[in-house]
DRENZANU-128361 format. One record per residue (C-alpha): x, y, z; residue in one letter. Coordinates in steps of 0.02 Angstrom, whole numbers, plus 50000, padded with zeros to 5 digits. Layout:
# DRENZANU-128361
+-------+-------+-------+------+
|     x |     y |     z | rest |
+-------+-------+-------+------+
|     X |     Y |     Z |    a |
...
+-------+-------+-------+------+
//
This chain:
# DRENZANU-128361
+-------+-------+-------+------+
|     x |     y |     z | rest |
+-------+-------+-------+------+
| 50242 | 50499 | 52035 |    m |
| 50132 | 50586 | 51924 |    s |
| 50108 | 50706 | 51761 |    f |
| 50113 | 50873 | 51851 |    d |
| 50036 | 51005 | 51739 |    l |
| 49873 | 51096 | 51731 |    h |
| 49836 | 51069 | 51546 |    t |
| 49656 | 51140 | 51528 |    v |
| 49671 | 51327 | 51481 |    l |
| 49507 | 51375 | 51516 |    p |
| 49525 | 51320 | 51695 |    h |
| 49686 | 51417 | 51736 |    i |
| 49614 | 51563 | 51648 |    r |
| 49441 | 51560 | 51774 |    s |
| 49567 | 51528 | 51918 |    h |
| 49669 | 51683 | 51886 |    l |
| 49516 | 51776 | 51883 |    e |
| 49451 | 51698 | 52057 |    h |
| 49632 | 51740 | 52116 |    a |
| 49595 | 51922 | 52068 |    g |
| 49693 | 51925 | 51925 |    g |
| 49611 | 51977 | 51726 |    k |
| 49626 | 51880 | 51594 |    t |
| 49574 | 51893 | 51407 |    s |
| 49552 | 51789 | 51253 |    d |
| 49686 | 51847 | 51190 |    s |
| 49785 | 51866 | 51349 |    a |
| 49810 | 52035 | 51320 |    e |
| 49784 | 52097 | 51515 |    e |
| 49908 | 51949 | 51567 |    i |
| 50027 | 51853 | 51500 |    e |
| 50006 | 51686 | 51523 |    i |
| 50140 | 51538 | 51466 |    a |
| 50134 | 51360 | 51518 |    g |
| 50306 | 51286 | 51573 |    l |
| 50356 | 51099 | 51571 |    i |
| 50504 | 51076 | 51684 |    t |
| 50586 | 50907 | 51738 |    a |
| 50477 | 50931 | 51907 |    d |
| 50328 | 50895 | 51793 |    s |
| 50351 | 50713 | 51764 |    i |
| 50535 | 50647 | 51844 |    h |
| 50581 | 50625 | 52008 |    r |
| 50771 | 50629 | 52059 |    s |
| 50913 | 50499 | 52095 |    g |
| 50853 | 50357 | 52176 |    s |
| 50675 | 50396 | 52166 |    q |
| 50683 | 50347 | 51972 |    h |
| 50674 | 50178 | 52029 |    v |
| 50542 | 50093 | 52124 |    s |
| 50577 | 49976 | 52265 |    p |
| 50515 | 49838 | 52136 |    l |
| 50699 | 49865 | 52037 |    g |
| 50606 | 49935 | 51918 |    i |
| 50575 | 50123 | 51835 |    p |
| 50444 | 50226 | 51904 |    r |
| 50358 | 50261 | 51741 |    v |
| 50348 | 50136 | 51600 |    s |
| 50400 | 50179 | 51402 |    a |
| 50237 | 50164 | 51362 |    g |
| 50175 | 50303 | 51502 |    r |
| 50313 | 50425 | 51447 |    q |
| 50243 | 50395 | 51277 |    r |
| 50076 | 50442 | 51329 |    f |
| 50148 | 50577 | 51423 |    y |
| 50222 | 50669 | 51252 |    s |
| 50057 | 50629 | 51160 |    e |
| 49988 | 50744 | 51298 |    v |
| 50117 | 50891 | 51291 |    i |
| 50111 | 50867 | 51091 |    h |
| 49926 | 50903 | 51105 |    t |
| 49934 | 51040 | 51228 |    l |
| 50075 | 51108 | 51120 |    e |
| 49941 | 51123 | 50990 |    r |
| 49819 | 51213 | 51110 |    q |
| 49927 | 51342 | 51173 |    y |
| 49957 | 51389 | 50996 |    m |
| 49800 | 51397 | 50941 |    s |
| 49769 | 51507 | 51091 |    a |
| 49920 | 51622 | 51055 |    g |
| 50010 | 51562 | 51208 |    l |
| 50178 | 51500 | 51229 |    q |
| 50215 | 51335 | 51299 |    l |
| 50391 | 51323 | 51360 |    i |
| 50509 | 51163 | 51384 |    r |
| 50651 | 51132 | 51489 |    t |
| 50751 | 50983 | 51547 |    h |
| 50793 | 51086 | 51702 |    a |
| 50687 | 51083 | 51856 |    s |
| 50574 | 51239 | 51891 |    l |
| 50701 | 51333 | 52000 |    v |
| 50836 | 51306 | 51892 |    e |
| 50746 | 51381 | 51759 |    y |
| 50700 | 51513 | 51858 |    l |
| 50881 | 51542 | 51916 |    q |
| 50943 | 51571 | 51731 |    k |
| 50822 | 51712 | 51685 |    l |
| 50855 | 51884 | 51668 |    d |
| 50740 | 52002 | 51809 |    a |
| 50644 | 52059 | 51680 |    a |
| 50589 | 51890 | 51621 |    e |
| 50537 | 51825 | 51778 |    l |
| 50367 | 51792 | 51817 |    p |
| 50264 | 51873 | 51939 |    s |
| 50145 | 51741 | 51967 |    l |
| 50168 | 51527 | 51981 |    l |
| 50038 | 51439 | 51950 |    c |
| 50046 | 51247 | 52009 |    i |
| 49957 | 51112 | 52030 |    p |
| 49869 | 51052 | 52178 |    s |
| 49985 | 50916 | 52243 |    p |
| 49920 | 50736 | 52189 |    k |
| 49993 | 50644 | 52321 |    g |
| 50144 | 50655 | 52466 |    s |
| 50269 | 50664 | 52342 |    e |
| 50187 | 50789 | 52252 |    e |
| 50159 | 50904 | 52405 |    r |
| 50356 | 50884 | 52454 |    d |
| 50413 | 50939 | 52279 |    d |
| 50286 | 51097 | 52328 |    l |
| 50365 | 51129 | 52475 |    t |
| 50543 | 51134 | 52413 |    r |
| 50484 | 51240 | 52266 |    i |
| 50405 | 51370 | 52390 |    r |
| 50571 | 51362 | 52504 |    a |
| 50688 | 51384 | 52334 |    e |
| 50585 | 51518 | 52255 |    t |
| 50582 | 51625 | 52423 |    s |
| 50780 | 51631 | 52409 |    r |
| 50778 | 51698 | 52242 |    l |
| 50800 | 51880 | 52204 |    a |
| 50629 | 51924 | 52150 |    q |
| 50531 | 51791 | 52232 |    p |
| 50363 | 51758 | 52116 |    p |
| 50199 | 51727 | 52189 |    e |
| 50133 | 51557 | 52200 |    i |
| 49953 | 51521 | 52174 |    l |
| 49914 | 51329 | 52204 |    i |
| 49782 | 51294 | 52078 |    l |
| 49606 | 51209 | 52133 |    p |
| 49611 | 51021 | 52121 |    p |
| 49549 | 50923 | 51982 |    n |
| 49383 | 50868 | 52062 |    t |
| 49204 | 50870 | 52035 |    l |
| 49152 | 50940 | 52200 |    i |
| 49271 | 51099 | 52254 |    d |
| 49353 | 51095 | 52411 |    p |
| 49242 | 51256 | 52487 |    d |
| 49087 | 51154 | 52411 |    e |
| 49130 | 51023 | 52550 |    l |
| 48982 | 50986 | 52668 |    p |
| 49110 | 50972 | 52803 |    f |
| 49281 | 51008 | 52868 |    y |
| 49422 | 50899 | 52810 |    i |
| 49449 | 50851 | 53005 |    r |
| 49272 | 50782 | 52988 |    d |
| 49313 | 50681 | 52821 |    m |
| 49221 | 50508 | 52817 |    p |
| 49312 | 50354 | 52811 |    g |
| 49212 | 50254 | 52686 |    t |
| 49159 | 50307 | 52526 |    f |
| 48977 | 50270 | 52557 |    s |
| 48968 | 50384 | 52708 |    a |
| 49063 | 50527 | 52592 |    f |
| 48930 | 50512 | 52439 |    r |
| 48790 | 50518 | 52571 |    r |
| 48850 | 50706 | 52635 |    r |
| 48870 | 50758 | 52474 |    i |
| 48704 | 50676 | 52392 |    e |
| 48616 | 50779 | 52526 |    k |
| 48617 | 50924 | 52418 |    r |
| 48548 | 50896 | 52214 |    s |
| 48702 | 50880 | 52097 |    y |
| 48626 | 51050 | 52013 |    d |
| 48683 | 51147 | 52178 |    e |
| 48853 | 51105 | 52141 |    y |
| 48979 | 51233 | 52035 |    r |
| 49004 | 51095 | 51900 |    f |
| 48843 | 51079 | 51853 |    a |
| 48820 | 51262 | 51811 |    q |
| 48840 | 51359 | 51667 |    g |
| 48849 | 51289 | 51499 |    s |
| 48945 | 51127 | 51453 |    a |
| 49118 | 51140 | 51376 |    p |
| 49150 | 51163 | 51184 |    d |
| 49177 | 50984 | 51142 |    l |
| 49224 | 51045 | 50959 |    h |
| 49389 | 51105 | 51044 |    m |
| 49548 | 51007 | 50997 |    d |
| 49618 | 50859 | 51065 |    g |
| 49588 | 50654 | 51091 |    p |
| 49523 | 50690 | 51274 |    a |
| 49369 | 50810 | 51203 |    a |
| 49343 | 50692 | 51060 |    d |
| 49325 | 50525 | 51173 |    r |
| 49208 | 50629 | 51299 |    l |
| 49111 | 50678 | 51155 |    k |
| 49103 | 50496 | 51081 |    f |
| 49057 | 50417 | 51233 |    f |
| 48896 | 50531 | 51285 |    l |
| 48830 | 50621 | 51118 |    f |
| 48903 | 50520 | 50973 |    e |
| 48879 | 50349 | 51033 |    s |
| 48733 | 50355 | 51187 |    d |
| 48861 | 50227 | 51274 |    a |
| 48828 | 50329 | 51443 |    i |
| 48656 | 50280 | 51430 |    s |
| 48723 | 50104 | 51445 |    r |
| 48865 | 50118 | 51578 |    y |
| 48791 | 50043 | 51736 |    k |
| 48751 | 49876 | 51616 |    e |
| 48921 | 49872 | 51525 |    t |
| 49038 | 49929 | 51664 |    r |
| 49113 | 49782 | 51712 |    n |
| 49169 | 49739 | 51528 |    g |
| 49333 | 49675 | 51486 |    l |
| 49469 | 49708 | 51368 |    g |
| 49428 | 49831 | 51233 |    p |
| 49261 | 49909 | 51177 |    g |
| 49150 | 50056 | 51235 |    n |
| 49094 | 49976 | 51397 |    y |
| 49170 | 50103 | 51510 |    s |
| 49220 | 50306 | 51475 |    s |
| 49398 | 50275 | 51450 |    r |
| 49422 | 50448 | 51523 |    l |
| 49534 | 50421 | 51646 |    s |
| 49694 | 50437 | 51576 |    k |
| 49645 | 50615 | 51523 |    w |
| 49597 | 50667 | 51695 |    l |
| 49733 | 50588 | 51774 |    a |
| 49842 | 50716 | 51688 |    v |
| 49732 | 50875 | 51695 |    d |
| 49707 | 50853 | 51509 |    a |
| 49514 | 50840 | 51547 |    l |
| 49419 | 50908 | 51707 |    h |
| 49306 | 50837 | 51792 |    a |
| 49213 | 50977 | 51806 |    h |
| 49178 | 50963 | 51595 |    d |
| 49139 | 50790 | 51609 |    v |
| 48999 | 50820 | 51762 |    g |
| 48935 | 50972 | 51659 |    r |
| 48933 | 50869 | 51501 |    s |
| 48842 | 50727 | 51576 |    i |
| 48713 | 50854 | 51647 |    r |
| 48678 | 50936 | 51475 |    e |
| 48665 | 50747 | 51406 |    y |
| 48519 | 50706 | 51552 |    e |
| 48439 | 50866 | 51479 |    q |
| 48443 | 50861 | 51303 |    q |
| 48422 | 50643 | 51267 |    r |
| 48402 | 50553 | 51427 |    v |
| 48444 | 50530 | 51630 |    a |
| 48447 | 50376 | 51705 |    n |
| 48553 | 50261 | 51820 |    e |
| 48682 | 50229 | 51695 |    s |
| 48716 | 50422 | 51660 |    t |
| 48701 | 50442 | 51855 |    y |
| 48837 | 50313 | 51881 |    w |
| 48977 | 50404 | 51789 |    l |
| 48955 | 50544 | 51913 |    i |
| 48961 | 50398 | 52049 |    f |
| 49121 | 50363 | 51966 |    e |
| 49205 | 50522 | 51976 |    l |
| 49148 | 50550 | 52146 |    l |
| 49266 | 50410 | 52196 |    w |
| 49406 | 50512 | 52136 |    r |
| 49372 | 50662 | 52241 |    d |
| 49356 | 50541 | 52382 |    f |
| 49526 | 50482 | 52380 |    y |
| 49602 | 50661 | 52344 |    y |
| 49490 | 50716 | 52503 |    y |
| 49546 | 50563 | 52597 |    l |
| 49714 | 50610 | 52572 |    f |
| 49700 | 50772 | 52656 |    r |
| 49613 | 50699 | 52804 |    s |
| 49741 | 50558 | 52821 |    v |
| 49898 | 50612 | 52731 |    g |
| 50041 | 50487 | 52695 |    d |
| 49960 | 50333 | 52786 |    l |
| 49868 | 50322 | 52608 |    m |
| 50033 | 50265 | 52552 |    f |
| 50101 | 50150 | 52703 |    t |
| 50074 | 49948 | 52717 |    p |
| 49979 | 49961 | 52852 |    r |
| 49863 | 50097 | 52766 |    g |
| 49749 | 50225 | 52879 |    f |
| 49694 | 50081 | 52971 |    k |
| 49854 | 50049 | 53050 |    m |
| 49820 | 49862 | 53026 |    i |
| 49925 | 49708 | 52955 |    q |
| 49826 | 49670 | 52773 |    s |
| 49739 | 49503 | 52804 |    p |
| 49792 | 49439 | 52648 |    g |
| 49990 | 49448 | 52736 |    l |
| 50068 | 49341 | 52854 |    q |
| 50185 | 49415 | 53003 |    e |
| 50325 | 49320 | 52937 |    s |
| 50301 | 49359 | 52750 |    w |
| 50485 | 49395 | 52725 |    r |
| 50539 | 49221 | 52777 |    s |
| 50434 | 49152 | 52626 |    d |
| 50568 | 49112 | 52506 |    k |
| 50430 | 49072 | 52367 |    d |
| 50345 | 49249 | 52389 |    i |
| 50444 | 49357 | 52260 |    w |
| 50418 | 49197 | 52143 |    h |
| 50239 | 49208 | 52150 |    r |
| 50234 | 49395 | 52129 |    f |
| 50335 | 49361 | 51974 |    r |
| 50216 | 49240 | 51908 |    s |
| 50073 | 49378 | 51948 |    w |
| 50184 | 49512 | 51845 |    v |
| 50215 | 49405 | 51685 |    r |
| 50027 | 49318 | 51693 |    g |
| 50085 | 49146 | 51708 |    t |
| 50009 | 49080 | 51896 |    t |
| 49901 | 48949 | 51791 |    g |
| 49752 | 49046 | 51832 |    q |
| 49695 | 49093 | 51678 |    d |
| 49579 | 49252 | 51685 |    f |
| 49714 | 49313 | 51789 |    i |
| 49846 | 49272 | 51676 |    d |
| 49739 | 49350 | 51529 |    a |
| 49717 | 49509 | 51630 |    i |
| 49895 | 49532 | 51681 |    m |
| 49973 | 49513 | 51491 |    r |
| 49829 | 49615 | 51424 |    e |
| 49891 | 49762 | 51566 |    l |
| 50064 | 49742 | 51518 |    y |
| 50035 | 49741 | 51323 |    a |
| 49914 | 49899 | 51322 |    t |
| 49953 | 49969 | 51488 |    a |
| 49773 | 49996 | 51527 |    e |
| 49659 | 49881 | 51627 |    s |
| 49474 | 49876 | 51668 |    s |
| 49401 | 49925 | 51846 |    n |
| 49328 | 49736 | 51835 |    r |
| 49507 | 49662 | 51804 |    a |
| 49601 | 49778 | 51904 |    r |
| 49495 | 49723 | 52061 |    q |
| 49512 | 49543 | 52026 |    c |
| 49701 | 49557 | 51989 |    a |
| 49725 | 49643 | 52157 |    a |
| 49621 | 49515 | 52252 |    s |
| 49713 | 49365 | 52188 |    y |
| 49882 | 49452 | 52214 |    l |
| 49847 | 49490 | 52404 |    i |
| 49726 | 49360 | 52449 |    h |
| 49766 | 49200 | 52341 |    d |
| 49961 | 49222 | 52305 |    l |
| 49982 | 49309 | 52488 |    n |
| 50091 | 49447 | 52422 |    c |
| 50120 | 49630 | 52487 |    p |
| 49997 | 49731 | 52426 |    w |
| 50112 | 49878 | 52391 |    w |
| 50202 | 49775 | 52266 |    w |
| 50045 | 49766 | 52162 |    g |
| 50017 | 49960 | 52173 |    a |
| 50203 | 49982 | 52123 |    w |
| 50179 | 49876 | 51959 |    w |
| 50009 | 49976 | 51923 |    f |
| 50118 | 50128 | 51949 |    e |
| 50250 | 50082 | 51818 |    y |
| 50130 | 50034 | 51679 |    l |
| 49960 | 50130 | 51701 |    l |
| 49918 | 50263 | 51573 |    l |
| 49787 | 50334 | 51680 |    d |
| 49896 | 50310 | 51838 |    y |
| 49856 | 50426 | 51979 |    h |
| 49936 | 50414 | 52143 |    p |
| 49784 | 50431 | 52257 |    l |
| 49659 | 50321 | 52153 |    s |
| 49779 | 50192 | 52120 |    n |
| 49856 | 50186 | 52303 |    w |
| 49679 | 50214 | 52381 |    g |
| 49598 | 50061 | 52279 |    n |
| 49752 | 49940 | 52324 |    w |
| 49717 | 49971 | 52515 |    a |
| 49532 | 49957 | 52492 |    y |
| 49575 | 49770 | 52423 |    i |
| 49690 | 49739 | 52546 |    a |
| 49586 | 49783 | 52682 |    g |
| 49688 | 49921 | 52768 |    v |
| 49602 | 50076 | 52671 |    g |
| 49432 | 50141 | 52656 |    a |
| 49336 | 49987 | 52643 |    d |
| 49207 | 49929 | 52782 |    s |
| 49221 | 49749 | 52760 |    r |
| 49386 | 49676 | 52849 |    p |
| 49409 | 49563 | 52704 |    v |
| 49374 | 49584 | 52510 |    r |
| 49421 | 49425 | 52453 |    h |
| 49367 | 49385 | 52259 |    f |
| 49316 | 49215 | 52202 |    n |
| 49415 | 49229 | 52041 |    i |
| 49329 | 49068 | 51951 |    p |
| 49163 | 49145 | 52012 |    k |
| 49207 | 49309 | 51936 |    q |
| 49248 | 49227 | 51756 |    a |
| 49099 | 49134 | 51748 |    a |
| 49005 | 49306 | 51774 |    a |
| 49100 | 49413 | 51678 |    y |
| 49181 | 49309 | 51570 |    d |
| 49070 | 49159 | 51544 |    p |
| 49103 | 49122 | 51359 |    q |
| 49297 | 49137 | 51401 |    g |
| 49284 | 49269 | 51254 |    s |
| 49403 | 49375 | 51341 |    y |
| 49535 | 49248 | 51374 |    r |
| 49519 | 49195 | 51216 |    k |
| 49554 | 49378 | 51136 |    w |
| 49696 | 49379 | 51263 |    v |
| 49777 | 49227 | 51192 |    a |
| 49756 | 49263 | 51008 |    e |
| 49850 | 49437 | 51028 |    q |
| 50009 | 49317 | 51067 |    g |
| 50051 | 49426 | 51210 |    w |
| 50195 | 49378 | 51332 |    n |
| 50274 | 49482 | 51475 |    v |
| 50470 | 49456 | 51457 |    p |
| 50570 | 49359 | 51607 |    g |
| 50663 | 49510 | 51641 |    d |
| 50534 | 49632 | 51656 |    v |
| 50549 | 49627 | 51841 |    v |
| 50720 | 49562 | 51931 |    p |
| 50736 | 49371 | 51962 |    r |
| 50767 | 49383 | 52140 |    t |
| 50694 | 49509 | 52269 |    a |
| 50771 | 49667 | 52290 |    p |
| 50808 | 49715 | 52466 |    d |
| 50705 | 49896 | 52457 |    s |
| 50562 | 49780 | 52401 |    a |
| 50607 | 49665 | 52553 |    m |
| 50616 | 49813 | 52680 |    a |
| 50445 | 49889 | 52661 |    q |
| 50305 | 49846 | 52767 |    g |
+-------+-------+-------+------+
//
């Protein structure tokens, strides 16, 4: 379940132009209006609740979506455009319009996962039955490398990131569309643009990114752009183009390249989904194997849900993991290093189903994106895009390497954060035990 709304106005305009439409800064030639419906965020019925017996979206993530919408309203208003909000579904909203009010064109984001793809199929079918069916334009995905720039057919999509990157990097990045033209106007309104400008041009933090990227807790060790990329409040092209401009004006080094490298991971999971489909979201993954961290008889393990709850609540007794999980619950954010350690511990030390962890991260993370979340969990579980059969992190060694003085653990303890006992059911729901 993701936030489906293409929020970057310049990109909507350029997509319409590429599709044969015409736009102008004043939107006089074609009237553009944004539309936020129940389809944008929610799912109906039982899909509001995950198999863990908890909501699909936490209150914290809902607040973030509200902040994004508020910023979007200001952006539309400043552009002289209308942003419509309705609690109805898209088709229900269209059915209430007079014939003269019906749009001739619906621009819908490229599906971010299987649920979004199924929603699109449903919308196509339902709108086709309207008296005046609108044309539907699927906007290009929010990727660094556009689909028509791939150096291979989707059917030949590499199954590992390294192989994917090597194919992409046979061409210079300067030859790709994102690197061409001028960088975006970083004076535009919005926290996403502010953060991009700060991380690159105001703090020069990007120039040290490769050395700092494994940091923990608060700070500028990472770009922290992922939550805005996840909701399309920031486009990967704008980030990539800004990095290239920074390299031209300031410095080009391994750290500036590494942020491009990280953006390419997002692309990898998007195109992998295009290749393997729903297998990305299944317990055995697209490799169709049992996770090495999970016993075939896991359902008969009477203690397994207790271990999962201790992981969720940060009460495992492993202080590094407990600090990570408490920070995650309190802030809805977590560093990449922390996520990998938490995932490995749940899968390979607590021997719990990896998809339980993926559901928990979906519930909390502000930067939740279906493909990145589930792709990374499957990767650690050994059923995804990792070429290694097992990726089991030694947690004491990780803590010694990345929190050698215990400052991160001390900082978390000082916050007094605790995870409520009722945050997940005390006994395993049937829906959780049914998967796999």
